[in-house]
Phi, psi and omega in degrees: 000140180292141181284332184234130181266149179296317180246105177289329182242126175241119182254128180251140160290164181258288185292127179084352179246310177256328182237142185278081188232355188300314181295323178294319179299316178300313180300321182289323175298314180296320180294320179295319177298318179297319179301323184267007178070028181262159173302131182278120181294145175295159184302321181297318179293318181293321181288334180299328187272357179299130181102343179277160171291166187305309185299312180294322181296314183288326178300324181272316188285321181228073186298339179281350181282125179285144184306329182289351177257002179304315179299324179295316178296316181300322179294317179293317177301314182299319179299314179296317184293313182298325180295337183249359188298321183295340182274349182278144184230153169300148173298143180305130178095348183296313183301313181295321178298314180296321178299316181291320178297319178296317180296329180282355175099003175289145170267133185246144179215170180233137172233114189219153174280354178297159171287161177301318180298319180293318180292316180301319179295318182292317180294320178300315181294328183281338184074022184258003189305323186293344183274344187253130181275335183196167177203157174225141184239165186294339180262010182250338185204191182293144182287150169305145008269012173303142185281003189304316182303312182291319179299317180293320179294317179296321178294315181298322185259011174052050180231132180278163181303321180296342182248021180238150180223135175254132179238124181203174185248007182229161175296332178298320178296315183292320180291322176300315179299315179301316181294335179266358182072030184247141174296151181227148175235134182253138171254135187259009181262009183254234191276321187255143183291156185302320185299318182286331176289316180298328181297340180265007172055055173290172177302323179195152167253128180240146188257001181201164177295322179296321177292323176300314181294323178297319179296315180297321180297324183274334191237346185256000000 
């Protein structure tokens, strides 16, 4: 085993990367719009905003919604999401992959558009808290693709950009990594299609957790 790893810090997105939640998020966005009598966004438009902070997500997904109604929409979305949260599962192989990465000495972190309350609830339910050294959420700092989440995580964990890797399922993740000067790896089993992810030239696009782990074993 190599004594020194190329990427000391590996940062994961949460929804659509570690947990199979993208379709549920889309359904909840559509249901919240329907509840408020707003035009229901098409699945492609709704899935595009996964990973963004609340303000940016709603500006794109439901452009007719006035900003003073954002809290109302967020409450309706949260009600739908929480009602379905227990049915969501980690992608097969995620738990084992994180365990192996931790044993190999990588520091793991999360950068997500979720709220802090939502992420804490999700991590507690998943039983993965012990694997992550730090995390940043959409209500704590600038939204993706701004590089703030990655810059703050690298500063907190004393790791430079050349030794950090971002893994996510959306163009927002890849653009954030680029803006932070960090290498990125794309997973194509989440919210955004492979073609748009490939266009941003990540280190690799992988189609499954098992393929992701093989890449990390060989390259991280």
